[in-house]
Structures are given as C-alpha cells and as structure tokens.
TORDOGU-473664 format. One record per atom (N, C-alpha, C): residue in one letter; x negated, y, z. Coordinates in steps of 0.2 Angstrom, whole numbers, plus 5000, padded with zeros to 4 digits. Example, Ala and Ser with C-alpha at 12.3 -4.5 7.8 and 13.67 -1.06 7.14 Angstrom:
2
A493449725039 A493849785039 A493449845039 S493649895035 S493249955036 S493650005039 
//
This chain:
547
M499750005223 M499850075223 M499350115219 V498650085219 V498150115215 V498350115208 A498550055206 A498750045199 A499250085197 L499750095201 L500350135200 L500150215199 D499650235203 D499350305203 D499050315197 K498650255194 K498250265188 K498750275182 D499250235182 D499750235177 D500050305177 L500250335182 L500550395182 L500050455180 Q499450445182 Q498950495181 Q498850495173 S498750435170 S498650425163 S499250455159 R499850445161 R500350465158 R500350545158 Q500150575163 Q500150645164 Q499650675159 L499050635159 L498450665155 L498750655147 A499050605146 A499350595139 A499750655137 R500250675142 R500650725140 R500250795139 E499750805143 E499350865142 E499050865135 L498750805133 L498450805127 L498950815121 V499550795121 V500050805116 V500250885116 R500350905123 R500450985123 R499951025120 N499351005122 N498751045119 N498751035111 A498850975109 A498850965102 A499351005098 K499951005101 K500451045098 K500351125097 Q500051145102 Q499851215102 Q499251235097 A498751185097 A498251185092 A498551185085 Q498951145084 Q499251125077 Q499651195075 K499951225079 K500351285077 K499851335074 V499251345077 V498751385075 V498451355068 F498251295068 F497951265062 F498451265056 A499051265057 A499551265052 A499551335048 T499251385051 T499151455048 T498551455044 F498051405044 F497451405040 F497551395033 S497151425029 S497151415022 S496951355020 Q497051335014 Q496751265011 Q496051265012 E495751325010 E494951325010 E494751315017 K495051345022 K494751345029 K494851275031 I495451245030 I495551175032 I495051125029 D494951135022 D494451095018 D493751105021 S493551165023 S492851175026 S492751135033 I493351135037 I493351095043 I493251025042 V493650995037 V493650925036 V492950905033 K492650945029 K492050935026 K491450925032 H491550975036 H491050975042 H491050905046 I491650895047 I491850825051 I491550765048 A491650765041 A491450705037 A490650705037 I490350755036 I489650755036 I489350735043 E489550765048 E489350755055 E489450685057 S490050655055 S490150585056 S489650535053 A489550555046 A489050515042 A488350515045 L488150565048 L487450575051 L487450525057 H487950515060 H487950465066 H488250395065 A488250375058 A488550315056 A488150255059 E487550255059 E487150205062 E487150195070 E487150255073 E487250255080 E487950225083 L488450245079 L489150225081 L489150145079 A488850125074 A488950055072 A488650015077 K488050025079 K487649985084 K488049985091 M488350045093 M488750045099 M489350005098 A489750005093 A490349965092 A490149885092 N489649865088 N489349795088 N489149775095 E488849815099 E488649795106 E489149785110 E489649835110 E490149835115 E490749785114 T490849775107 T491449725106 T491149655104 G490549655102 G490249585100 G490549565093 F490949605089 F491249585083 F490749605077 G490649565072 G490349585066 G489649595066 K489449635061 K488749655060 K488649725060 W488149755064 W488049825064 W487849855058 Q487449815054 Q487349845047 Q487949855043 D488349815043 D489049825039 D489449875042 K489449885048 K489749935052 K489550005050 V488850015048 V488550075046 V488950095039 L488950045035 L489250055028 L490050075029 K490350045034 K491050065035 K491150135038 N490650155042 N490650225045 N490550275039 T490050255035 T489950295029 T490550305024 F490850245023 F491450245019 F491950285022 A492050275028 A492650315032 A492550395032 S491850415031 S491750485031 S491650515024 L491150495021 L490950525015 L491350495009 R491550435009 R491950405003 R492650435004 V492950435010 V493550465011 V493550535009 Y493050575011 Y493050645010 Y493050655003 E492650624999 E492550634992 E493250624988 H493650574991 H494250564987 H494750614989 I494750644995 I495250694997 I495150764996 K494450784995 K494250854996 K494650894991 D494850874985 D495150924980 D495950914981 L496150874985 L496950874986 L497250934988 K497750964985 K498151014988 K498650994993 T498551014999 T498950985005 T499351045009 V499051105008 V499351165012 V499651215007 G500151245009 G500551295005 G500851264999 I500751304994 I501051284987 I500551234984 I500851174984 I500351114981 I500551094974 N501051124972 N501251114965 N501751164962 D501651194957 D502151244954 D502251234947 D502851204945 D503051184939 D503451244935 K503051284931 K503351344928 K503951324923 I503851264920 I504251244915 I504951224917 N504951174922 N505551154925 N505751194931 K505351244933 K505551294938 K505651254945 V505151214947 V505151174953 V504551184957 M504551204963 M503951214967 M503851164973 D503251144974 D503251094980 D502751134985 V502951134992 V502651164997 V502451105002 G501751105004 G501551055009 G501751075016 V502051035020 V502251045026 V501950995031 P501551015036 P501250965040 P501750935045 L501650875047 L502050835051 L502050865058 G501450885061 G501350915067 G500850875071 V501050835076 V500550805080 V500650725079 I500050695077 I500050625075 I499750585081 T500050525083 T499750485088 T499450425084 A498750405085 A498450355081 A498250305086 L498350245084 L498150185088 L497550155085 V497050135089 V496350115086 V496250045088 P496050005083 P495949935084 P495249925086 S495149865090 S494449855092 S493949825087 T494249805081 T493849775076 T493549825072 N493849885071 N493549945067 N493650005071 P493350015077 P493550075081 P493250135079 T492650135077 T492350205075 T492550225068 S492550185064 S492750205057 S493450225056 T493850195060 T494550205060 T494650275063 I494350295068 I494350365071 I494150415066 I493550405063 I493350455058 I493850465052 Y494050405049 Y494550405044 Y495150445045 K495450425051 K496150455053 K496050525055 T495550545057 T495450615059 T495450655052 L495050635047 L494950665041 L495650675037 I496050625037 I496650625033 I497150665037 A497150665044 A497650695048 A497550775047 L496950795048 L496750865048 L496850895041 K496650855036 K496750875029 K497450895027 A497950855030 A498650875029 A498950925034 G498450955038 G498651015042 G498950985049 N498850925051 N499050905057 N498550905063 A498850895069 A498350875075 A498450805076 I497950775079 I497950695080 I497650685087 V498050635090 V497850615097 V497750535097 F497150515099 F497050445098 F497150405105 S497350345104 S497350295109 S496850235108 P496250245110 P495750185109 P495950125112 H495650065109 H495750005112 H495249995118 P495549965124 P495049965130 P494449925129 N494449875124 N493849835123 N493349875118 A493449935116 A493049975112 A493050045114 K493050055121 K493150125123 K492550165123 A491950135124 A491350175124 A491150205117 C491250165112 C491050185106 C491650225103 S492250215105 S492750265103 S492650335106 F492550335113 F492450395116 F491850435113 R491350405111 R490750435107 R490950465101 T491350425097 T491550445090 T492050505091 L492450505096 L492950565097 L492450625099 E491950615103 E491550675105 E491250705099 I491050665094 I490750685088 I491250725084 V491850695082 V492250735078 V492550795081 K492650795088 K492950855091 K492450905091 K491750895092 K491250945092 K491250975085 A491250935080 A491150955073 A491750995071 A492350985073 A492951025072 A492951085075 L492751095081 L492651155084 L492051205081 E491551165079 E490951205076 E491251235069 A491651205066 A491951225059 A492451275060 G492751285066 G493251345067 G493951315069 A494051245070 A494651225072 A494851235079 P495451245081 P495651265088 P495551205092 A495351215098 A495251155103 A495951125104 G495851055104 G496451015105 G496750985098 I496451005093 I496650985086 I496550905085 V496050885088 V495850815088 V495650795095 D495950745098 D495750725105 D495950645106 G495850625112 G496050555113 G496050545121 V496450485122 V496550465129 V495950445132 T495750465138 T495150435141 T495350385147 M495850395150 M496150345155 M496550295151 L496250245149 L496650195145 L497050145149 T497750155148 T498250115151 T498750105146 L499150055147 L499750035142 L500250095143 E500350125149 E500750175150 E500550235147 A499950255146 A499750315142 A499850305135 T499750245132 T499950235125 T500750245124 K501050215129 K501850215128 K502050295128 E501750335133 E501850405133 E501750435127 L501250425123 L501050455117 L501550435112 M501750365112 M502150345106 M502950365107 H503150385113 H503850405115 H503850475115 S503350515115 S503350585116 S503850625111 K504250665112 K504650705108 K504250755104 D503650765106 D503250815102 D502750775097 V502750715097 V502350675092 V502850665086 S502550675080 S502950675074 S502850605071 L502350575072 L502150515068 L501650475072 I501750405072 I501250355074 I500950325069 L500250335069 L499850295063 L499550235067 A499850175066 A499650125069 A499150075066 T498650055068 T498250005066 T497949965072 G498149895072 G497949855077 G498349795077 G498449765083 G498749695084 G499549705082 E499749645080 E500449645078 E500949665084 A500749645090 A501249665096 A501249745096 M500649775096 M500649845096 M500949885091 V500949855085 V501249885079 V502049885080 R502249825082 R502949815084 R503249865089 A502749875094 A502949925100 A503049995097 A502550005092 A502550075089 A503250085085 Y503450035081 Y504050045078 Y504650045083 A504650005088 A505150005093 A505250075097 S504750115097 S504750175101 S505250225098 G505450215092 G505950265089 G505550325085 T504950325086 T504550385083 T504350355076 P504450395071 P504250375064 P503550345064 T503450285061 T502750255061 T502550235054 I501950235053 I501550205047 I501050155050 S501050095047 S500650045050 S500250005045 G499749975047 G499449915043 G499649855046 G499749805043 G500049735045 G499449685045 P499649625047 P499149575047 P499049545040 G498449535038 G498249505031 G498249435031 N498349405026 N498249325025 N498049315018 G497649355015 G497549355008 G497249295005 P497649265000 P497349204996 P496949234991 A496449194989 A495949204983 A496049154978 F496349164972 F496449114967 F495949114962 I495649064961 I495149054956 I495449024950 E495549054945 E495949024939 E495349004934 R495548954930 R495048914926 R494648954921 S494949024919 S494549064915 S494049104919 A493949104925 A493549144929 A492849134928 D492449184929 D491749174930 D491549144937 I491449084937 I491549044944 I490949074948 K490349084946 K489749104950 K489949164953 K490249214949 K490349284952 K490949274957 A491449234955 A492049234960 A491849204966 V491449154967 V491149124973 V490749184977 S490349214973 S489949264976 S490349324979 D490849344976 D491349394978 D491649374984 I491949314985 I492249284990 I491849284996 I491249254996 I490749245001 I490549315004 T490349364999 T490149435001 T490749465005 S491349455003 S491949485006 S492049455013 K492049385013 K492149355020 K491649355025 T491049375023 T490449375028 T490349455029 F490649495026 F490549575027 F490849585034 D490449605038 D490649625045 D490949565048 N490749505046 N490949435049 N491749435048 G492049465043 G492749445041 G493249485045 V493049545048 V493549575053 V494049625049 I493849635042 I494349685039 I494949635036 C495549665038 C496149625037 C496249605029 A495949645025 A496049625018 A495649575015 S495149545019 S494749495017 S495149425016 E494849385012 E495149325010 E495149275016 Q495749245016 Q495849195021 Q495949125018 S496049115012 S496049045009 S495849055002 I495648994999 I495448994992 I495948944989 I496148964983 I496648914979 I496248904972 V496148844970 V495748834964 V496148774960 E496148784953 E496448734949 E495948674949 R496348614949 R495948554949 R495448544944 C495548564938 C495148554932 C494448594933 I494348644938 I493748674939 I493548664946 Y493848624950 Y493648614957 Y492948594958 N492748544954 N492048514955 N491548574954 E491648614949 E491148664948 E491148714953 V491748734956 V491848784961 V491548754968 H491648694969 H491348654975 H490648664975 R490348644969 R489548644968 R489348724969 E489648764967 E489448834967 E489548864975 L490048844978 L490148864985 L489548834989 L489348774988 L488848744992 L488148774990 A488048794984 A487448824982 A487348894985 Q487948924987 Q487948994990 Q488048994997 G487948935000 G487948935008 G488548915011 A489048895007 A489648875011 A489548805013 Y489948785019 Y489948725022 Y490648695022 F490748635019 F491348605020 F491448555026 M491848575030 M491948535036 M492348475035 N492048415038 N492448355038 N493048355042 E493448305042 E494148305045 E494048315053 D493548285056 D493448295063 D493248365065 E492748385061 E492548455062 E493048505061 A493448495056 A494048545055 A494548545060 K494648485063 K495148485069 K494848515075 R494148515076 R493848545082 R493848625081 M493748645075 M493748715074 M494448745074 A494948705072 A495648725072 A495948735079 S495648695084 S495848695091 S495648755094 M495148785092 M494948845095 M495048915092 L495348905086 L495548965082 L496149005085 L496648965087 L497248995090 L497348985097 R497649035101 R497749025108 R498448985108 A498648975114 A499248935116 A499848965113 N499849035113 N500449075111 N500449085103 G499949055100 G499949055092 G499649115090 T499349155094 T498949215091 T498249195091 I497849235087 I497149225086 I496749225092 N496249185093 N495849185099 N495349235098 P495249285102 P494849345101 P494049325102 E493949265105 E493249235106 E492949215099 V493349205094 V493149185087 V493049245082 V493449305084 V493449365080 V492749395078 G492549405072 G491949435070 G491349395072 K491349335073 K490749295075 K490549255068 D489949245068 D489649215061 D489749135061 A489649105055 A489749035054 A489348995059 I488749015060 I488248965065 I488548965072 Y488749025074 Y489049035081 Y489648985082 L490048995077 L490748965077 L490648885077 S490248865073 S490148785072 S489848765079 Q489348795082 Q489048775088 Q489548775094 R490048825094 R490548835099 R491048775098 A491148755092 A491548695090 A491248625091 G490648625092 G490248565094 G489948525088 F489848555083 F489448525077 F488948565074 T488548535070 T487948575068 T487948585060 V487748645058 V487748655051 V487048685049 P486948685042 P486248705040 P486148785042 A485548805043 A485448865045 A485648925040 N485748905034 N485848955029 N486648955028 T487048925032 T487748925031 T488048995032 S488449015027 S488749085027 S489549075029 V489849025026 V490549025028 V490748945029 L491248935033 L491548865034 L492148855031 I492248805027 I492848785023 I493148725025 A493848725026 A494248665027 A494748655021 L494648595018 L495148575013 L495848565016 Q496348595013 Q497048595016 Q497548575011 E498148545014 E498648525010 E499348555012 T499348585019 T499948615022 T499848685023 V500448715024 V500548785026 V501048785031 S500848815037 S501348825043 S501048875048 P501448905052 P501248945057 P500748915062 K500748845063 K500348805067 K499748785064 N499648795058 N499048775054 N498548845054 P498048845058 P497648915058 P497348925051 Y497248875047 Y496848885041 Y497348915035 S497948915037 S498448945032 S498649015035 R498249045040 R498449105043 R497849155043 E497949215045 E497349265046 E496849235051 K496249235048 K495649215052 K495149275052 L495049315057 L494549375057 L493849345058 C493649295054 C492949275055 C492849235048 P492249215047 P492049185040 P492249105040 I492949095040 I493249035040 I493749035034 L493748985030 L494248985024 L494548915024 G495248925022 G495548865020 G495548855013 M495548795010 M495548785003 M496048735000 Y496348754995 Y496948724992 Y496748704985 I496848644982 I496748624975 I497448614972 E497548654967 E498248644963 E498148624956 E498648594953 E498548574946 E498448624941 D498848684942 D498748734937 D498948804940 W498948854936 W499048924939 W499848924941 K500248894938 K500948894940 K501048864947 S500748804949 S500748784955 S500348824960 A499848854958 A499448904962 A499948964964 C500348984960 C500849034961 C501249014967 H501548954967 H501948934973 H501548934979 R500948904979 R500548904985 R500348974988 V500249024983 V500149094985 V500749114989 V501349104986 V501949134990 V502049094997 D501849034997 D501948995003 D501449025009 L500849045007 L500349065011 L500649135014 L500849175009 L501049245011 L501649245015 T502149205013 T502749195017 T502549175024 N502049135025 N501849115032 N501549165036 E501149215033 E500849275036 E500549315031 G500649385032 G500249425027 G500749455021 L501349445022 L501849475017 L501649555016 G501649575010 G501549645008 G500849665008 H500349625010 H499649645011 H499249645005 T498849585004 T498349584999 T498249514996 L498149514989 L498049454985 L497449464981 V496949424980 V496449434975 V496449374970 I496349394963 I496349344958 I495649344954 H495349294953 H494749284949 H494949254942 T494949294937 T495249264931 T495049314925 Q495049284919 Q494949334913 Q495549334909 N496049294911 N496749284908 N497249344910 E497349394905 E497749444906 E498449424908 D498749374904 D499349344906 D499449324913 V498949294916 V499049264922 V499049324927 I498649374926 I498649444930 I499349474930 R499649474924 R500349504923 R500849464927 Q500849404926 Q501349354930 Q501249364937 F500649364940 F500549374947 F500749444949 S500549494945 S500749564947 S501549574948 L501849544943 L502649554943 L502949514949 E502649464951 E503049414956 E502849414963 K502149424964 K501949414971 K502149464976 P502349444982 P502549494987 P501949524991 V501549564987 V501049594990 V500949664987 N500649714990 N500549784988 N499849794985 R499449754986 R498749754983 R498549694980 I498549694973 I498249634969 I497649654966 L497049624968 L496449644967 L496149584962 I495749614957 I495549574951 I494749574951 N494449514952 N493749504951 N493349544955 T493549544962 T493149594966 T493149564973 P492749574978 P492749554985 P493349594988 A493849554991 A494449574993 A494349624999 A493949615004 A493849655009 A493649725007 L493249735002 L492949795000 L493449824994 G493749784990 G494249804985 G494849834988 G495049794993 G495749814996 G495749885000 I495149905003 I495049975006 I494850025001 G494750004995 G494550054990 G493850074989 A493450024991 A492650034991 A492450014984 T492649954982 T492449924975 T492949934970 T493549964972 T494049974967 T494150054967 N494650074963 N494850144963 N495550154967 L495650104971 L496250114975 L496050174980 T496550204983 T496450254988 T495950234994 P495450264995 P494950245001 P495350245007 A495450195011 A495850195017 A495650135022 L495750145028 L495750085033 L496350075036 T496950105034 T497550085036 T497950065029 L498049995028 L498349975022 L499049955023 G499549995021 G500249975022 G500549915018 C500949885022 C501249825019 C501949825016 G502249895017 G502849905014 G503449865017 A504049875015 A504649845018 A504549775019 V504349735014 V504249665014 V503849645020 G503349685022 G502949665027 G503149705034 G503749725034 G503949765040 G503749835041 G503449865036 G503149925037 G503549985033 S503350045034 S503750105031 S503350125024 S502750105023 S502350125017 S502050065014 S501950065008 S501550015005 S500850035002 D500750105004 D500150135002 D499450115006 N498950125002 N498350135006 N498350215009 V498450215015 V498650285018 V498150335018 G498450395015 G497950455014 G498350515016 P498050575015 P498350635018 P499050645015 M499250625009 M499850635006 M500450595010 N500250545013 N500750515017 N500850545024 L500450595026 L500450625032 L500750695032 L501150715027 L501450775026 L502150775023 N502550825024 N503150825020 N503150875014 V503550865009 V503550905004 V504150945003 R504151015004 R504751055004 R504851074996 K505451054994 K505551074987 K505851134986 V505651174981 V505951244980 V506151234972 G506851244971 G507151234965 G507451304962 Y507251334957 Y507651384954 Y508251364950 G508751414950 G509351394946 G509151404939 V509351354935 V509251354928 V509951344924 R510451324927 R511151314924 R511651344928 S512151374925 S512751404928 S513351354928 I513851364932 I514351324933 I514751314926 D514751364922 D515051364915 D514651314911 D513951314912 D513551264908 D513751194910 L513851184916 L514051114919 L514751094916 K515151144914 K515851124911 K515751104904 Q515251124901 Q515151104894 Q514851034893 P515150984890 P514950924890 P514250924886 A513850874888 A513150864885 A513250854877 Q512850894873 Q512750884866 Q512550814864 V512850784860 V512650714858 V512450724851 S511750704849 S511550714842 S511750654838 A512050664832 A512250614828 A511650574826 P511750504825 P511150464823 P511050474815 T510450474813 T510350484806 T510550414802 C510850424797 C511150374793 C510550344789 S510450274789 S509950244786 S510250194780 A509850194775 A510150154769 A510050084770 Q509550064776 Q509449994777 Q509949964782 P510249904780 P510749874785 P510449864791 V510849864797 V510649854803 V510749774804 T510149744807 T510149674808 T510349654815 A510849614816 A510949594823 A510449554826 T510249564833 T509749524836 T510049504843 A509749454846 A510049434853 A510049494858 S509549534857 S509549594862 S509949654859 H510049654853 H510449714850 H510949684845 P511449654848 P511949624843 P512349674839 Q512549654833 Q512949704829 Q513649714832 V513849774834 V514449784837 V514849844833 S515449834831 S515849884828 S516049934832 I516149994830 I516350054834 I517050034837 L517449994833 L518149984835 L518149934841 D517549904843 D517549864848 D517449904855 D517249964854 D517150004860 D517850044862 D518050024868 D518750054870 D518750124871 R518150154872 R518050224873 R518250264867 F518250234861 F518350264855 F518950224851 H519350194855 H519850144853 H520350184848 R520550154843 R521050174838 R521350104836 P522050114834 P522350044831 P521950024826 S521949954825 S521549924820 S521849944813 V522449954813 V522749974806 V523150034807 V523050084804 V523350154804 V523750164798 P524350174798 P524750184791 P524450254788 A524350254782 A524050314779 A524450374780 A525150364780 A525550424780 A525550454787 A525350414792 A525350444799 A524650474801 A524150464797 A523450484798 A523350554799 P523650594794 P523550674795 P523750694802 A524350674804 A524650704811 A524250674817 A524050614816 A523650584821 A522950614823 Y522650644818 Y522050664819 Y521950744817 Q522450784819 Q522450854819 Q522150884824 Q521950854830 Q521650884836 Q520950884836 S520650944838 S519850944839 S519750894845 D519150864844 D518950814849 D518350844854 D518650874860 D518150904865 D517650864868 R517750794868 R517250754871 R516550764869 F516550784863 F515850794860 F515650864860 G516050914863 G515750974864 G515851024858 H516151004853 H516251044847 H516851024843 A517151074839 A517751054835 A517551014829 I517950964828 I517750914822 I518250944816 N518050944810 N518450954805 N518950904803 T519550914807 T520050854807 T520350854800 A520350904797 A520750904790 A520350864785 S519650864786 S519250824781 S519350754783 I519350744790 I519450674792 I520050644789 A520650684790 A521250664788 A521350644781 E521050694777 E521050684770 E520650614768 A520150604771 A519750544770 A520150484771 V520450484777 V520850424779 V521450414774 V521750464772 V522250454767 V522050424761 A521450454759 A521150424752 A520950354753 Q520750324759 Q520550254760 Q521150214761 G521750234762 G522350194764 G522250174771 D522550114772 D522550084779 D521750074782 I521650094788 I521050084791 I520950014794 T520449984792 T520249914794 T519549914796 E519249864800 E518549864802 E518149854795 E518349824790 E517949814784 E517849874780 N518249924781 N518149984777 N517950044781 V517750034787 V517550094791 V516950124788 E516450084785 E515850124782 E516050164777 Q516550144773 Q516750184767 Q517050254770 I517450244775 I517750304778 I517250354780 I516750324784 I516250374787 I515850404781 K515650374776 K515350404770 K515750454767 A516450444767 A516850494764 A516950554768 V516950544775 V517050604779 V516350644779 L515850614779 L515150644779 L515150684772 G515350654767 G515350694760 G515750754760 R516350754763 R516750814764 R516550864768 L516250844774 L515950894779 L515350924776 N514950894772 N514350924769 N514450974763 K515150974761 K515251014755 K515251084757 
//
C-alpha cells in the first residue's frame, strides 16, 4: 500500500510539474530573442561556476568515471554549448529570404520531458536546459535514481539561474519523487510535446512506445580503424585518451580497434608503450564473464571503473601504469562482450588483412550493436576516408581524433552535444548531434510569385548552343539521335511533297510559335528526311530563321 501511495503521489507531482511548465512556457514564448539569450547565458555561466562541485558529487554518488574529467564535461556542457548556440536565431523570424520571398518563423515545441542517464547526470541536465530554453521551450527532467543527489543539485542551480535572469517559475524543473510511474506520467502526458531521451536502451524504447514524439541517443559500439598510412603513435594516443576519459562512460568512445596486419606489430608495441595491457586467453575469459549480466545487458558494476579495478575484480594482476585492457578477438556476436559497447576502459582488437576486410569487420561490429552511432578512422588516405564515409551505417565518422571527445563536438567542429542521434538505421528519429534547432518547428511563410496563368505557360527551354566540334559518345553520355526519342517522333522517311502540310502547325510544347514555313521549305529542299541528313536540315533551318 505504501508503494502504491508513493506511485500515485509521484504521478500527481509529475502532472503538476508539467502543468506549471506549460503555463511558464506560454509566458516564455512571448519573450524576445534578446531576452531568451540573456537567460540562457546566465544559466551557462552559473553552471560553469559549479562545474567542479557537481563533478565531485556525481563521481561520489555513482562511482562512475573520474571527477576531473567530469569537470571538463560540465564546462563543455555549459560554456562550449553556449558559445555554439548563442548567435542562433530561434525566436520569431529566423530567416527572411527577400529574393525568393520565403520567410521562416521559429515556433517552440512547448514542454519537453528529458530523461537523464546516471553516467552523465549533471552535464546532461545543463546541456539539455540550455538547448531547450534557447528554442523557447520549457523542460521537465526525470533524473536517474542512482544519480538523484547530484541531479537535484544541478536542477537547483539551473532553476535559480533562470529565475535570476527573468525566466518564469516552472520553465525548468524536475521530478523529485523518483518512480517509474512518475517517468511514465511525464512521457505519456498530452501536454508534453517531445521526449529528449538519453539513457539505457530499455528506457529509450519505452519513450518511443509512449506515442510522444521522441529524440534519443542510442548505444554506441564505435570501432577505431587504424589504417596503414596512419600516424600510429598519435592514433594510439587518441584511442587511449578517449577510452580512459571519464573511464569510458561516453557512448561515442571506442569499443574495439581494427588494425591492418602489415602494421600490427608496430601498433602492438605502441599500445604497450602507452600503458595498454593485452589480456591472455584465460584473463580475457574471466573479464568477459563479468562484463555482461545474464540477460545480456552490461553489468553496472564495471561501468566507469578503471583498468586496475577491473583486473583485480576479475582476479588477475596488471602493471600499475595500465590504462586500458585489450583482448584479441576473431568473432562478433551479441554474446561476445568484446564486440559490444563497454562503458569502461576495455577494448576488443581485430587484425585484418587490408582496409577492405576492415570495412567488413566494421559493418559486422556496427550491425551487432551501435548502428547509426559513431566510427573513428586513423589514416592519411583520403580515398579510404571517402569509401568509409559513403558506405558505413553511422552518422558520425571521425578522422584522427579521440572518438569520445570528437563525437560530442569537443575536438571536432560537430555540434556540441551530449545527445547523439543514431537516425533511422539506429531506431531513432534524428541523426544529429542534438541542438536547439532540433527542438523547434519552423513555420514557413511563402509569398505568391506566380499566377495560375503563369503556370499554364510551359517552361521556356533554351536551345543549346551549336558547336563546331563533333560530340563524342562515351559510356555515360552515348550519342543518341533525336529520332530515337519518342517524344519527338517523326517517321524515319517523310516524302518531300507531304512535308509542307505536315509541318504547318505551331509547336506549343516549347511555349512559342516556330517558323513552320521556314522548316517546311528546308525539308523540301533536302528531299526525304533520314537520320543521316538531320544535321543538314537543322543547319538549313537555322540559316533561314536567322535571315
């Protein structure tokens, strides 16, 4: 009965939050771009001032990652995101094309519900608050129960900053009685316009199943391909930097390394030199047994832990300077944890004969998990980059950069974001690094520029300029006679005597009258029409028309 009462109470509180947010958003939607921008700026600055406090709280409460790296994530989510969005037009007329007479008006969605993951709780709240308010929306958060204290503190900071800058009360808020029923209430509310979901796969699926429009980030399983032309020392450094950043909890981080056989020995030496430890077969089996739970999902006990802790837990010893653990692999399957997302500094490693076989391995890994997410390539070969870019089923292909930081837009010029869309191939509604422009509708205003009489006039077709040079047929541009086109079909042979009567009508398909008398005279002068003398007829017609 107590649990039932708590569920009912939490649902009621969730309804009140949405109701308050809806009223606040009505007021907020009347604010000018300048007013909204000042509010967003103040929230960003205040959040950055608390970056270290929030990082330490999150690390202590969840046990995930490193607080020092979380400081960087909080700063990124506040100042870097703000710098990117500050000049965007999102309110009122956001574009006015005077030439084409089309105008765009930014229209807020209304109330957004945001799901918060335990892996990045504080930075996610800061980031989502900024992009939601920048687009003129209200936002209501549902924090993860395992990160409630740090989430509540972050909400307190952004709420206070919003009010100080002049935002209406309720424009940003969050559930404080955390139950599954409260989250369901938010997701199913008719007054919620969008769910912005970042979290576990089950929660993301529940968001889409709610029937409320949803934008989500999906699971990552990003392969890192080291191609033979790569700067191997830098490639290894980038991979280790990324995989150890916050102990691997960012979903864009590398999950496996693919290397060409011809450079494997050099890559292997460089990995050892930079602190990687290659597990033997027995050690890899021990580690694999604790990476996944019985239901096939990742074991939360390994998430965000460092390599030393993980090896000790698995029952073997590694050098004190070990940064990442690596297991050589040959198979890809849902039951093989080394071929799936591992939110900790553990990597699978595959050796392939060349970049073409590496391509196949990349697709196998992404099909196994992580479709639509992220891939990183270390190479100097532009042809390889183009081939991967054209063919691989991901929406972020990163070149020569740490994937965790490049994917979120920290070391690349991608949109700074902590929700990374996986697109349709990954079961999502957007492939973007999600920003304010994903959180508004664009109302189109179009001025009339043509009348119905204009529409009745066929489009003018400019005659091609005649060239003295003969046209050479190619495979892509075969030489075709006009007589082969049924749209312009005429009998292959037309008796000269019949020609004048046959061509006395104007041809309205081209929007203007043709001098049929000149054409008729030219036809008569040439005799019978055949494919061989079409060129002579055309020259004769042009000669007469130009007189």
